[in-house]
PDB file of the backbone (N, CA, C, O) and the ligand in Angstrom, with CONECT records:
HET     ZN  A 101       1
ATOM      1  N   MET A   1       3.862  59.744-102.366  1.00  0.00           N
ATOM      2  CA  MET A   1       4.005  60.286-101.017  1.00  0.00           C
ATOM      3  C   MET A   1       3.131  59.495-100.059  1.00  0.00           C
ATOM      4  O   MET A   1       1.992  59.151-100.374  1.00  0.00           O
ATOM      5  N   VAL A   2       3.679  59.215 -98.893  1.00  0.00           N
ATOM      6  CA  VAL A   2       2.971  58.355 -97.957  1.00  0.00           C
ATOM      7  C   VAL A   2       2.929  58.998 -96.585  1.00  0.00           C
ATOM      8  O   VAL A   2       3.967  59.330 -96.014  1.00  0.00           O
ATOM      9  N   VAL A   3       1.744  59.172 -96.065  1.00  0.00           N
ATOM     10  CA  VAL A   3       1.568  59.651 -94.699  1.00  0.00           C
ATOM     11  C   VAL A   3       0.727  58.610 -93.982  1.00  0.00           C
ATOM     12  O   VAL A   3      -0.500  58.700 -93.941  1.00  0.00           O
ATOM     13  N   PRO A   4       1.415  57.610 -93.411  1.00  0.00           N
ATOM     14  CA  PRO A   4       0.671  56.537 -92.754  1.00  0.00           C
ATOM     15  C   PRO A   4      -0.321  57.090 -91.751  1.00  0.00           C
ATOM     16  O   PRO A   4      -0.021  58.101 -91.115  1.00  0.00           O
ATOM     17  N   PRO A   5      -1.493  56.481 -91.573  1.00  0.00           N
ATOM     18  CA  PRO A   5      -1.869  55.219 -92.211  1.00  0.00           C
ATOM     19  C   PRO A   5      -2.441  55.393 -93.613  1.00  0.00           C
ATOM     20  O   PRO A   5      -3.023  54.454 -94.157  1.00  0.00           O
ATOM     21  N   PHE A   6      -2.288  56.573 -94.209  1.00  0.00           N
ATOM     22  CA  PHE A   6      -2.885  56.795 -95.529  1.00  0.00           C
ATOM     23  C   PHE A   6      -1.832  56.774 -96.623  1.00  0.00           C
ATOM     24  O   PHE A   6      -0.724  57.279 -96.440  1.00  0.00           O
ATOM     25  N   VAL A   7      -2.167  56.211 -97.715  1.00  0.00           N
ATOM     26  CA  VAL A   7      -1.276  56.195 -98.869  1.00  0.00           C
ATOM     27  C   VAL A   7      -1.964  56.980 -99.982  1.00  0.00           C
ATOM     28  O   VAL A   7      -2.983  56.552-100.525  1.00  0.00           O
ATOM     29  N   PHE A   8      -1.394  58.122-100.308  1.00  0.00           N
ATOM     30  CA  PHE A   8      -1.980  58.943-101.368  1.00  0.00           C
ATOM     31  C   PHE A   8      -1.242  58.676-102.673  1.00  0.00           C
ATOM     32  O   PHE A   8      -0.021  58.815-102.745  1.00  0.00           O
ATOM     33  N   VAL A   9      -1.959  58.307-103.661  1.00  0.00           N
ATOM     34  CA  VAL A   9      -1.356  58.093-104.970  1.00  0.00           C
ATOM     35  C   VAL A   9      -2.208  58.818-106.003  1.00  0.00           C
ATOM     36  O   VAL A   9      -3.366  58.471-106.237  1.00  0.00           O
ATOM     37  N   ALA A  10      -1.613  59.819-106.607  1.00  0.00           N
ATOM     38  CA  ALA A  10      -2.340  60.559-107.632  1.00  0.00           C
ATOM     39  C   ALA A  10      -2.761  59.608-108.749  1.00  0.00           C
ATOM     40  O   ALA A  10      -2.022  58.691-109.108  1.00  0.00           O
ATOM     41  N   ARG A  11      -3.936  59.833-109.285  1.00  0.00           N
ATOM     42  CA  ARG A  11      -4.510  58.892-110.236  1.00  0.00           C
ATOM     43  C   ARG A  11      -3.632  58.687-111.474  1.00  0.00           C
ATOM     44  O   ARG A  11      -3.374  57.551-111.874  1.00  0.00           O
ATOM     45  N   ASP A  12      -3.177  59.779-112.073  1.00  0.00           N
ATOM     46  CA  ASP A  12      -2.340  59.628-113.275  1.00  0.00           C
ATOM     47  C   ASP A  12      -0.994  59.026-112.939  1.00  0.00           C
ATOM     48  O   ASP A  12      -0.409  58.300-113.743  1.00  0.00           O
ATOM     49  N   TYR A  13      -0.504  59.331-111.746  1.00  0.00           N
ATOM     50  CA  TYR A  13       0.760  58.764-111.289  1.00  0.00           C
ATOM     51  C   TYR A  13       0.646  57.248-111.224  1.00  0.00           C
ATOM     52  O   TYR A  13       1.553  56.527-111.641  1.00  0.00           O
ATOM     53  N   ARG A  14      -0.480  56.772-110.696  1.00  0.00           N
ATOM     54  CA  ARG A  14      -0.671  55.337-110.587  1.00  0.00           C
ATOM     55  C   ARG A  14      -0.772  54.689-111.963  1.00  0.00           C
ATOM     56  O   ARG A  14      -0.242  53.599-112.182  1.00  0.00           O
ATOM     57  N   GLU A  15      -1.454  55.363-112.890  1.00  0.00           N
ATOM     58  CA  GLU A  15      -1.593  54.786-114.234  1.00  0.00           C
ATOM     59  C   GLU A  15      -0.239  54.659-114.912  1.00  0.00           C
ATOM     60  O   GLU A  15       0.001  53.728-115.680  1.00  0.00           O
ATOM     61  N   PHE A  16       0.650  55.617-114.614  1.00  0.00           N
ATOM     62  CA  PHE A  16       1.966  55.587-115.241  1.00  0.00           C
ATOM     63  C   PHE A  16       2.842  54.496-114.625  1.00  0.00           C
ATOM     64  O   PHE A  16       3.470  53.716-115.340  1.00  0.00           O
ATOM     65  N   TYR A  17       2.876  54.450-113.317  1.00  0.00           N
ATOM     66  CA  TYR A  17       3.778  53.520-112.639  1.00  0.00           C
ATOM     67  C   TYR A  17       3.144  52.168-112.321  1.00  0.00           C
ATOM     68  O   TYR A  17       3.858  51.213-112.012  1.00  0.00           O
ATOM     69  N   GLY A  18       1.830  52.071-112.392  1.00  0.00           N
ATOM     70  CA  GLY A  18       1.155  50.811-112.145  1.00  0.00           C
ATOM     71  C   GLY A  18       1.217  50.367-110.692  1.00  0.00           C
ATOM     72  O   GLY A  18       1.309  51.177-109.770  1.00  0.00           O
ATOM     73  N   GLU A  19       1.165  49.056-110.522  1.00  0.00           N
ATOM     74  CA  GLU A  19       1.116  48.506-109.169  1.00  0.00           C
ATOM     75  C   GLU A  19       2.416  48.753-108.404  1.00  0.00           C
ATOM     76  O   GLU A  19       2.433  48.708-107.174  1.00  0.00           O
ATOM     77  N   ALA A  20       3.497  49.014-109.129  1.00  0.00           N
ATOM     78  CA  ALA A  20       4.787  49.201-108.465  1.00  0.00           C
ATOM     79  C   ALA A  20       4.731  50.362-107.472  1.00  0.00           C
ATOM     80  O   ALA A  20       5.338  50.298-106.403  1.00  0.00           O
ATOM     81  N   ILE A  21       3.996  51.432-107.829  1.00  0.00           N
ATOM     82  CA  ILE A  21       3.932  52.583-106.918  1.00  0.00           C
ATOM     83  C   ILE A  21       3.231  52.199-105.620  1.00  0.00           C
ATOM     84  O   ILE A  21       3.531  52.758-104.565  1.00  0.00           O
ATOM     85  N   LEU A  22       2.316  51.267-105.688  1.00  0.00           N
ATOM     86  CA  LEU A  22       1.634  50.829-104.464  1.00  0.00           C
ATOM     87  C   LEU A  22       2.600  50.038-103.584  1.00  0.00           C
ATOM     88  O   LEU A  22       2.589  50.170-102.360  1.00  0.00           O
ATOM     89  N   GLN A  23       3.437  49.212-104.221  1.00  0.00           N
ATOM     90  CA  GLN A  23       4.438  48.478-103.451  1.00  0.00           C
ATOM     91  C   GLN A  23       5.448  49.453-102.843  1.00  0.00           C
ATOM     92  O   GLN A  23       5.846  49.303-101.688  1.00  0.00           O
ATOM     93  N   HIS A  24       5.855  50.444-103.622  1.00  0.00           N
ATOM     94  CA  HIS A  24       6.779  51.464-103.113  1.00  0.00           C
ATOM     95  C   HIS A  24       6.150  52.182-101.913  1.00  0.00           C
ATOM     96  O   HIS A  24       6.812  52.423-100.903  1.00  0.00           O
ATOM     97  N   GLY A  25       4.882  52.514-102.039  1.00  0.00           N
ATOM     98  CA  GLY A  25       4.178  53.162-100.937  1.00  0.00           C
ATOM     99  C   GLY A  25       4.155  52.288 -99.697  1.00  0.00           C
ATOM    100  O   GLY A  25       4.291  52.776 -98.576  1.00  0.00           O
ATOM    101  N   TYR A  26       3.981  51.002 -99.908  1.00  0.00           N
ATOM    102  CA  TYR A  26       4.003  50.081 -98.775  1.00  0.00           C
ATOM    103  C   TYR A  26       5.394  50.063 -98.140  1.00  0.00           C
ATOM    104  O   TYR A  26       5.530  49.894 -96.929  1.00  0.00           O
ATOM    105  N   GLY A  27       6.417  50.239 -98.965  1.00  0.00           N
ATOM    106  CA  GLY A  27       7.783  50.338 -98.444  1.00  0.00           C
ATOM    107  C   GLY A  27       7.928  51.508 -97.489  1.00  0.00           C
ATOM    108  O   GLY A  27       8.627  51.399 -96.482  1.00  0.00           O
ATOM    109  N   HIS A  28       7.273  52.634 -97.792  1.00  0.00           N
ATOM    110  CA  HIS A  28       7.295  53.773 -96.868  1.00  0.00           C
ATOM    111  C   HIS A  28       6.545  53.433 -95.585  1.00  0.00           C
ATOM    112  O   HIS A  28       6.937  53.848 -94.494  1.00  0.00           O
ATOM    113  N   TYR A  29       5.475  52.683 -95.727  1.00  0.00           N
ATOM    114  CA  TYR A  29       4.752  52.242 -94.530  1.00  0.00           C
ATOM    115  C   TYR A  29       5.653  51.365 -93.654  1.00  0.00           C
ATOM    116  O   TYR A  29       5.628  51.467 -92.428  1.00  0.00           O
ATOM    117  N   LEU A  30       6.449  50.502 -94.295  1.00  0.00           N
ATOM    118  CA  LEU A  30       7.385  49.656 -93.549  1.00  0.00           C
ATOM    119  C   LEU A  30       8.460  50.512 -92.863  1.00  0.00           C
ATOM    120  O   LEU A  30       8.922  50.175 -91.773  1.00  0.00           O
ATOM    121  N   GLN A  31       8.856  51.621 -93.506  1.00  0.00           N
ATOM    122  CA  GLN A  31       9.789  52.552 -92.850  1.00  0.00           C
ATOM    123  C   GLN A  31       9.134  53.158 -91.611  1.00  0.00           C
ATOM    124  O   GLN A  31       9.770  53.307 -90.568  1.00  0.00           O
ATOM    125  N   PHE A  32       7.866  53.499 -91.743  1.00  0.00           N
ATOM    126  CA  PHE A  32       7.105  54.045 -90.615  1.00  0.00           C
ATOM    127  C   PHE A  32       7.122  53.064 -89.444  1.00  0.00           C
ATOM    128  O   PHE A  32       7.305  53.451 -88.290  1.00  0.00           O
ATOM    129  N   ARG A  33       6.926  51.785 -89.770  1.00  0.00           N
ATOM    130  CA  ARG A  33       6.956  50.742 -88.725  1.00  0.00           C
ATOM    131  C   ARG A  33       8.359  50.570 -88.152  1.00  0.00           C
ATOM    132  O   ARG A  33       8.534  50.364 -86.951  1.00  0.00           O
ATOM    133  N   LYS A  34       9.364  50.658 -89.040  1.00  0.00           N
ATOM    134  CA  LYS A  34      10.751  50.433 -88.631  1.00  0.00           C
ATOM    135  C   LYS A  34      11.272  51.558 -87.730  1.00  0.00           C
ATOM    136  O   LYS A  34      11.908  51.297 -86.709  1.00  0.00           O
ATOM    137  N   TYR A  35      10.999  52.806 -88.114  1.00  0.00           N
ATOM    138  CA  TYR A  35      11.593  53.943 -87.420  1.00  0.00           C
ATOM    139  C   TYR A  35      10.672  54.588 -86.394  1.00  0.00           C
ATOM    140  O   TYR A  35      11.126  55.328 -85.521  1.00  0.00           O
ATOM    141  N   GLY A  36       9.376  54.305 -86.500  1.00  0.00           N
ATOM    142  CA  GLY A  36       8.430  54.939 -85.589  1.00  0.00           C
ATOM    143  C   GLY A  36       7.912  56.245 -86.155  1.00  0.00           C
ATOM    144  O   GLY A  36       8.512  56.834 -87.054  1.00  0.00           O
ATOM    145  N   ALA A  37       6.783  56.689 -85.610  1.00  0.00           N
ATOM    146  CA  ALA A  37       6.086  57.849 -86.153  1.00  0.00           C
ATOM    147  C   ALA A  37       6.940  59.115 -86.088  1.00  0.00           C
ATOM    148  O   ALA A  37       6.988  59.886 -87.046  1.00  0.00           O
ATOM    149  N   TRP A  38       7.616  59.326 -84.952  1.00  0.00           N
ATOM    150  CA  TRP A  38       8.378  60.570 -84.783  1.00  0.00           C
ATOM    151  C   TRP A  38       9.426  60.712 -85.874  1.00  0.00           C
ATOM    152  O   TRP A  38       9.451  61.715 -86.586  1.00  0.00           O
ATOM    153  N   LYS A  39      10.284  59.723 -86.008  1.00  0.00           N
ATOM    154  CA  LYS A  39      11.350  59.819 -87.010  1.00  0.00           C
ATOM    155  C   LYS A  39      10.761  59.831 -88.419  1.00  0.00           C
ATOM    156  O   LYS A  39      11.280  60.505 -89.309  1.00  0.00           O
ATOM    157  N   TYR A  40       9.676  59.080 -88.618  1.00  0.00           N
ATOM    158  CA  TYR A  40       9.093  59.063 -89.956  1.00  0.00           C
ATOM    159  C   TYR A  40       8.618  60.450 -90.367  1.00  0.00           C
ATOM    160  O   TYR A  40       8.976  60.944 -91.437  1.00  0.00           O
ATOM    161  N   TYR A  41       7.812  61.076 -89.516  1.00  0.00           N
ATOM    162  CA  TYR A  41       7.216  62.358 -89.908  1.00  0.00           C
ATOM    163  C   TYR A  41       8.217  63.499 -89.955  1.00  0.00           C
ATOM    164  O   TYR A  41       8.058  64.431 -90.744  1.00  0.00           O
ATOM    165  N   PHE A  42       9.267  63.434 -89.102  1.00  0.00           N
ATOM    166  CA  PHE A  42      10.181  64.569 -89.033  1.00  0.00           C
ATOM    167  C   PHE A  42      11.483  64.344 -89.777  1.00  0.00           C
ATOM    168  O   PHE A  42      12.274  65.276 -89.922  1.00  0.00           O
ATOM    169  N   SER A  43      11.725  63.132 -90.250  1.00  0.00           N
ATOM    170  CA  SER A  43      12.966  62.888 -90.985  1.00  0.00           C
ATOM    171  C   SER A  43      12.715  62.199 -92.324  1.00  0.00           C
ATOM    172  O   SER A  43      13.095  62.710 -93.377  1.00  0.00           O
ATOM    173  N   ILE A  44      12.072  61.038 -92.271  1.00  0.00           N
ATOM    174  CA  ILE A  44      11.873  60.258 -93.498  1.00  0.00           C
ATOM    175  C   ILE A  44      10.932  60.973 -94.469  1.00  0.00           C
ATOM    176  O   ILE A  44      11.272  61.165 -95.637  1.00  0.00           O
ATOM    177  N   ALA A  45       9.759  61.365 -93.990  1.00  0.00           N
ATOM    178  CA  ALA A  45       8.756  61.962 -94.880  1.00  0.00           C
ATOM    179  C   ALA A  45       9.252  63.252 -95.539  1.00  0.00           C
ATOM    180  O   ALA A  45       9.081  63.417 -96.747  1.00  0.00           O
ATOM    181  N   PRO A  46       9.871  64.183 -94.771  1.00  0.00           N
ATOM    182  CA  PRO A  46      10.382  65.395 -95.442  1.00  0.00           C
ATOM    183  C   PRO A  46      11.415  65.072 -96.523  1.00  0.00           C
ATOM    184  O   PRO A  46      11.404  65.681 -97.593  1.00  0.00           O
ATOM    185  N   LYS A  47      12.317  64.106 -96.244  1.00  0.00           N
ATOM    186  CA  LYS A  47      13.312  63.727 -97.250  1.00  0.00           C
ATOM    187  C   LYS A  47      12.641  63.126 -98.475  1.00  0.00           C
ATOM    188  O   LYS A  47      13.050  63.367 -99.611  1.00  0.00           O
ATOM    189  N   SER A  48      11.592  62.329 -98.220  1.00  0.00           N
ATOM    190  CA  SER A  48      10.867  61.707 -99.319  1.00  0.00           C
ATOM    191  C   SER A  48      10.192  62.755-100.202  1.00  0.00           C
ATOM    192  O   SER A  48      10.208  62.655-101.428  1.00  0.00           O
ATOM    193  N   ILE A  49       9.600  63.762 -99.556  1.00  0.00           N
ATOM    194  CA  ILE A  49       8.914  64.823-100.311  1.00  0.00           C
ATOM    195  C   ILE A  49       9.927  65.609-101.139  1.00  0.00           C
ATOM    196  O   ILE A  49       9.674  65.913-102.305  1.00  0.00           O
ATOM    197  N   LEU A  50      11.084  65.940-100.537  1.00  0.00           N
ATOM    198  CA  LEU A  50      12.113  66.680-101.272  1.00  0.00           C
ATOM    199  C   LEU A  50      12.648  65.856-102.439  1.00  0.00           C
ATOM    200  O   LEU A  50      12.895  66.389-103.521  1.00  0.00           O
ATOM    201  N   ALA A  51      12.826  64.553-102.213  1.00  0.00           N
ATOM    202  CA  ALA A  51      13.303  63.680-103.294  1.00  0.00           C
ATOM    203  C   ALA A  51      12.285  63.657-104.437  1.00  0.00           C
ATOM    204  O   ALA A  51      12.655  63.653-105.611  1.00  0.00           O
ATOM    205  N   ALA A  52      10.997  63.641-104.077  1.00  0.00           N
ATOM    206  CA  ALA A  52       9.952  63.631-105.104  1.00  0.00           C
ATOM    207  C   ALA A  52       9.978  64.928-105.902  1.00  0.00           C
ATOM    208  O   ALA A  52       9.809  64.918-107.121  1.00  0.00           O
ATOM    209  N   LEU A  53      10.191  66.049-105.207  1.00  0.00           N
ATOM    210  CA  LEU A  53      10.246  67.344-105.888  1.00  0.00           C
ATOM    211  C   LEU A  53      11.444  67.413-106.826  1.00  0.00           C
ATOM    212  O   LEU A  53      11.372  68.019-107.895  1.00  0.00           O
ATOM    213  N   ARG A  54      12.562  66.778-106.411  1.00  0.00           N
ATOM    214  CA  ARG A  54      13.754  66.738-107.267  1.00  0.00           C
ATOM    215  C   ARG A  54      13.652  65.654-108.336  1.00  0.00           C
ATOM    216  O   ARG A  54      14.498  65.564-109.225  1.00  0.00           O
ATOM    217  N   LYS A  55      12.610  64.836-108.239  1.00  0.00           N
ATOM    218  CA  LYS A  55      12.468  63.644-109.079  1.00  0.00           C
ATOM    219  C   LYS A  55      13.704  62.755-108.944  1.00  0.00           C
ATOM    220  O   LYS A  55      14.210  62.209-109.925  1.00  0.00           O
ATOM    221  N   ASP A  56      14.177  62.625-107.696  1.00  0.00           N
ATOM    222  CA  ASP A  56      15.378  61.844-107.409  1.00  0.00           C
ATOM    223  C   ASP A  56      14.983  60.460-106.896  1.00  0.00           C
ATOM    224  O   ASP A  56      14.733  60.276-105.704  1.00  0.00           O
ATOM    225  N   ASP A  57      14.931  59.500-107.804  1.00  0.00           N
ATOM    226  CA  ASP A  57      14.543  58.141-107.429  1.00  0.00           C
ATOM    227  C   ASP A  57      15.658  57.417-106.679  1.00  0.00           C
ATOM    228  O   ASP A  57      15.433  56.349-106.110  1.00  0.00           O
ATOM    229  N   TYR A  58      16.865  57.999-106.675  1.00  0.00           N
ATOM    230  CA  TYR A  58      18.007  57.343-106.042  1.00  0.00           C
ATOM    231  C   TYR A  58      18.315  57.903-104.654  1.00  0.00           C
ATOM    232  O   TYR A  58      19.333  57.556-104.056  1.00  0.00           O
ATOM    233  N   ASP A  59      17.444  58.762-104.145  1.00  0.00           N
ATOM    234  CA  ASP A  59      17.614  59.251-102.774  1.00  0.00           C
ATOM    235  C   ASP A  59      17.597  58.052-101.827  1.00  0.00           C
ATOM    236  O   ASP A  59      16.759  57.163-101.977  1.00  0.00           O
ATOM    237  N   PRO A  60      18.519  58.015-100.843  1.00  0.00           N
ATOM    238  CA  PRO A  60      18.602  56.863 -99.935  1.00  0.00           C
ATOM    239  C   PRO A  60      17.267  56.500 -99.278  1.00  0.00           C
ATOM    240  O   PRO A  60      16.979  55.320 -99.078  1.00  0.00           O
ATOM    241  N   VAL A  61      16.462  57.492 -98.944  1.00  0.00           N
ATOM    242  CA  VAL A  61      15.160  57.217 -98.319  1.00  0.00           C
ATOM    243  C   VAL A  61      14.237  56.476 -99.287  1.00  0.00           C
ATOM    244  O   VAL A  61      13.505  55.569 -98.891  1.00  0.00           O
ATOM    245  N   GLU A  62      14.283  56.874-100.562  1.00  0.00           N
ATOM    246  CA  GLU A  62      13.438  56.227-101.569  1.00  0.00           C
ATOM    247  C   GLU A  62      13.937  54.812-101.879  1.00  0.00           C
ATOM    248  O   GLU A  62      13.150  53.877-102.024  1.00  0.00           O
ATOM    249  N   VAL A  63      15.258  54.681-101.976  1.00  0.00           N
ATOM    250  CA  VAL A  63      15.835  53.364-102.268  1.00  0.00           C
ATOM    251  C   VAL A  63      15.525  52.395-101.126  1.00  0.00           C
ATOM    252  O   VAL A  63      15.219  51.227-101.364  1.00  0.00           O
ATOM    253  N   GLU A  64      15.606  52.888 -99.881  1.00  0.00           N
ATOM    254  CA  GLU A  64      15.309  52.004 -98.755  1.00  0.00           C
ATOM    255  C   GLU A  64      13.847  51.545 -98.792  1.00  0.00           C
ATOM    256  O   GLU A  64      13.550  50.390 -98.487  1.00  0.00           O
ATOM    257  N   ALA A  65      12.944  52.443 -99.162  1.00  0.00           N
ATOM    258  CA  ALA A  65      11.531  52.047 -99.282  1.00  0.00           C
ATOM    259  C   ALA A  65      11.396  50.930-100.311  1.00  0.00           C
ATOM    260  O   ALA A  65      10.647  49.976-100.102  1.00  0.00           O
ATOM    261  N   ASN A  66      12.125  51.051-101.426  1.00  0.00           N
ATOM    262  CA  ASN A  66      12.091  49.999-102.446  1.00  0.00           C
ATOM    263  C   ASN A  66      12.633  48.685-101.898  1.00  0.00           C
ATOM    264  O   ASN A  66      12.071  47.616-102.139  1.00  0.00           O
ATOM    265  N   GLN A  67      13.747  48.783-101.149  1.00  0.00           N
ATOM    266  CA  GLN A  67      14.368  47.571-100.598  1.00  0.00           C
ATOM    267  C   GLN A  67      13.446  46.874 -99.607  1.00  0.00           C
ATOM    268  O   GLN A  67      13.324  45.649 -99.629  1.00  0.00           O
ATOM    269  N   LEU A  68      12.800  47.640 -98.744  1.00  0.00           N
ATOM    270  CA  LEU A  68      11.889  47.052 -97.747  1.00  0.00           C
ATOM    271  C   LEU A  68      10.693  46.406 -98.441  1.00  0.00           C
ATOM    272  O   LEU A  68      10.260  45.317 -98.064  1.00  0.00           O
ATOM    273  N   ALA A  69      10.161  47.088 -99.465  1.00  0.00           N
ATOM    274  CA  ALA A  69       9.029  46.528-100.212  1.00  0.00           C
ATOM    275  C   ALA A  69       9.464  45.259-100.944  1.00  0.00           C
ATOM    276  O   ALA A  69       8.726  44.275-100.996  1.00  0.00           O
ATOM    277  N   HIS A  70      10.666  45.297-101.506  1.00  0.00           N
ATOM    278  CA  HIS A  70      11.200  44.148-102.244  1.00  0.00           C
ATOM    279  C   HIS A  70      11.293  42.926-101.330  1.00  0.00           C
ATOM    280  O   HIS A  70      10.914  41.820-101.716  1.00  0.00           O
ATOM    281  N   ALA A  71      11.801  43.139-100.117  1.00  0.00           N
ATOM    282  CA  ALA A  71      11.925  42.039 -99.155  1.00  0.00           C
ATOM    283  C   ALA A  71      10.536  41.547 -98.731  1.00  0.00           C
ATOM    284  O   ALA A  71      10.321  40.349 -98.549  1.00  0.00           O
ATOM    285  N   TYR A  72       9.603  42.483 -98.579  1.00  0.00           N
ATOM    286  CA  TYR A  72       8.262  42.118 -98.117  1.00  0.00           C
ATOM    287  C   TYR A  72       7.496  41.334 -99.185  1.00  0.00           C
ATOM    288  O   TYR A  72       6.880  40.314 -98.878  1.00  0.00           O
ATOM    289  N   PHE A  73       7.530  41.798-100.421  1.00  0.00           N
ATOM    290  CA  PHE A  73       6.713  41.179-101.468  1.00  0.00           C
ATOM    291  C   PHE A  73       7.378  39.955-102.108  1.00  0.00           C
ATOM    292  O   PHE A  73       6.724  39.192-102.819  1.00  0.00           O
ATOM    293  N   GLY A  74       8.660  39.772-101.858  1.00  0.00           N
ATOM    294  CA  GLY A  74       9.343  38.576-102.347  1.00  0.00           C
ATOM    295  C   GLY A  74       9.244  38.416-103.851  1.00  0.00           C
ATOM    296  O   GLY A  74       9.559  39.336-104.606  1.00  0.00           O
ATOM    297  N   GLU A  75       8.806  37.246-104.281  1.00  0.00           N
ATOM    298  CA  GLU A  75       8.750  36.956-105.718  1.00  0.00           C
ATOM    299  C   GLU A  75       7.761  37.844-106.461  1.00  0.00           C
ATOM    300  O   GLU A  75       7.872  38.022-107.674  1.00  0.00           O
ATOM    301  N   ALA A  76       6.788  38.405-105.734  1.00  0.00           N
ATOM    302  CA  ALA A  76       5.794  39.291-106.361  1.00  0.00           C
ATOM    303  C   ALA A  76       6.297  40.727-106.470  1.00  0.00           C
ATOM    304  O   ALA A  76       5.595  41.599-106.982  1.00  0.00           O
ATOM    305  N   SER A  77       7.533  40.971-105.980  1.00  0.00           N
ATOM    306  CA  SER A  77       8.062  42.335-105.976  1.00  0.00           C
ATOM    307  C   SER A  77       8.175  42.906-107.384  1.00  0.00           C
ATOM    308  O   SER A  77       8.624  42.233-108.311  1.00  0.00           O
ATOM    309  N   LEU A  78       7.761  44.158-107.522  1.00  0.00           N
ATOM    310  CA  LEU A  78       7.911  44.894-108.778  1.00  0.00           C
ATOM    311  C   LEU A  78       9.003  45.954-108.656  1.00  0.00           C
ATOM    312  O   LEU A  78       9.172  46.806-109.527  1.00  0.00           O
ATOM    313  N   MET A  79       9.744  45.872-107.537  1.00  0.00           N
ATOM    314  CA  MET A  79      10.796  46.859-107.304  1.00  0.00           C
ATOM    315  C   MET A  79      12.023  46.523-108.163  1.00  0.00           C
ATOM    316  O   MET A  79      12.187  45.402-108.645  1.00  0.00           O
ATOM    317  N   GLY A  80      12.874  47.540-108.332  1.00  0.00           N
ATOM    318  CA  GLY A  80      14.052  47.384-109.171  1.00  0.00           C
ATOM    319  C   GLY A  80      13.869  48.145-110.468  1.00  0.00           C
ATOM    320  O   GLY A  80      12.753  48.543-110.801  1.00  0.00           O
ATOM    321  N   GLY A  81      14.936  48.350-111.194  1.00  0.00           N
ATOM    322  CA  GLY A  81      14.848  49.061-112.454  1.00  0.00           C
ATOM    323  C   GLY A  81      14.998  50.562-112.278  1.00  0.00           C
ATOM    324  O   GLY A  81      15.392  51.030-111.210  1.00  0.00           O
ATOM    325  N   ARG A  82      14.685  51.317-113.326  1.00  0.00           N
ATOM    326  CA  ARG A  82      14.945  52.750-113.357  1.00  0.00           C
ATOM    327  C   ARG A  82      14.136  53.531-112.323  1.00  0.00           C
ATOM    328  O   ARG A  82      14.674  54.427-111.672  1.00  0.00           O
ATOM    329  N   TYR A  83      12.865  53.209-112.166  1.00  0.00           N
ATOM    330  CA  TYR A  83      12.010  54.067-111.346  1.00  0.00           C
ATOM    331  C   TYR A  83      11.985  53.668-109.873  1.00  0.00           C
ATOM    332  O   TYR A  83      11.692  54.494-109.008  1.00  0.00           O
ATOM    333  N   PHE A  84      12.290  52.408-109.588  1.00  0.00           N
ATOM    334  CA  PHE A  84      12.294  51.939-108.196  1.00  0.00           C
ATOM    335  C   PHE A  84      13.583  51.176-107.930  1.00  0.00           C
ATOM    336  O   PHE A  84      13.556  49.977-107.654  1.00  0.00           O
ATOM    337  N   PRO A  85      14.721  51.881-108.015  1.00  0.00           N
ATOM    338  CA  PRO A  85      16.019  51.212-107.885  1.00  0.00           C
ATOM    339  C   PRO A  85      16.201  50.609-106.495  1.00  0.00           C
ATOM    340  O   PRO A  85      15.679  51.110-105.499  1.00  0.00           O
ATOM    341  N   LEU A  86      16.967  49.509-106.467  1.00  0.00           N
ATOM    342  CA  LEU A  86      17.208  48.812-105.206  1.00  0.00           C
ATOM    343  C   LEU A  86      18.554  49.195-104.590  1.00  0.00           C
ATOM    344  O   LEU A  86      18.861  48.781-103.472  1.00  0.00           O
ATOM    345  N   ARG A  87      19.355  49.977-105.305  1.00  0.00           N
ATOM    346  CA  ARG A  87      20.614  50.468-104.727  1.00  0.00           C
ATOM    347  C   ARG A  87      21.122  51.669-105.516  1.00  0.00           C
ATOM    348  O   ARG A  87      22.170  52.226-105.187  1.00  0.00           O
TER     349      ARG A  87
HETATM  350 ZN    ZN A 101       8.736  57.349-102.122  1.00  0.00          ZN2+
END
């Protein structure tokens, strides 16, 4: 879950997902930059929280965060696969 400018990552969550969760979190930050604070807090963030509660990694909001992070990190991207799908 990401509430810019802060990125909260539960400790055990990070150990399980590794650095990829940090890249995913940065993807949410890029959404914040793309859509602006208003849309982020009232549209993107609530959808992201609901997707997390459903454990739905394929929610469009989550996938877009992965895609933005993937484009940003380039060859260093850890996005893709089961937990951080790109589509
Ligand atoms: Zn997310």
